[in-house]
N, C-alpha and C positions, 0 to 999 in steps of 0.2 A: 483452142477449146478450153484450156484451163483458165483463160482470162475472162470467160463468160460464165458468171455465177449461175445462170439458169441452166447450164449444162452439167451441173453437179449430179452425182449419182444418187439414186434413192437410198443407197446404203449409208449415206452421210447421216440419215436420220435413224436408220434401223441397224446399223453396225454389221450384222451378219444374219444368216438364216436362223441360227439357233436363237438369237435374241428376238427376232421377229416372231418366231413360232412361240416363244415364251410369253408374248404379249397378245396373242390372238384373242384372248378373253377381253381385252381392252378395245378391240376394234368393233365399231358399230356396223360398218359397211365399207366395202371397197368398190369405188365407182370406176367404171371403164370409159375411156374416151369414145370407144366404138358405140357405146349405148348410153352416152352421157345424159341425154334428155330423159330417157326412161329411168335410169338409175337415180338421177337427181329428183325426179318425181317421187320415187319410192322413199328416198332419204327424207325429203321434206314431209312426206306423209307420216313416216315413223316419228319424226320430231314434232309433228303437229303444227307445221308451218304452212303458210299459204304464200308461196313465192314461186318464181320460175326463172329460168335462165333468160338472158337477154336474147332477143331475136334479131335486133338491128346489128348489121355487120360491124359497125364501128364500136358499139357498146360491147359486142361479143369478141372484139379484137380479132375478127376474121379478115384474111386477105381477100381482095376482090377475086371473083371467080376467074377472071382473065389472067391472073398472075401465073407465070410459068413455074411449075413446081417440079419439073423434071430434074433428075440427078443422073450423072454419069454412073456407069457400073462401078468405077473405081471409087467414086464418092459414096455410093451405097455400101460397098465393102468396108471402106474406112469407118463409116458410121456404125456399121454392125460390129466391127472390132472395138471401137471406142466404147460403145454401150453394151458390150457383151454381158457384163455383170448385171446391168439393168434389165436386159432381156431375161436373165435368170430370175431376177426379182419379180418381174411381171408374170413369168410362168408360175412362180410360187404363189403369187396373189390369186391367179386363176384357179389354182388347186385349192386354195382356202375357200 
């Protein structure tokens, strides 16, 4: 996990909860993966932009629908432990 830079913690950028909370006035918006299309639309509207997310699977970097995404219970638990602090970060973002 440490060898894959895209698995870095969100806290790399925000240090800790205190620092993130001190910067909330600098945040325009927090987008959520679960509602990304809607959130992106709101963001682009606020910025006065006319653009959208790609819909093509390749351009959007989506795996084909047939790809097996199942994980074992052990794998899920390991990921939850590895990303524990990131889950805390996401919970904080939801509260903001």
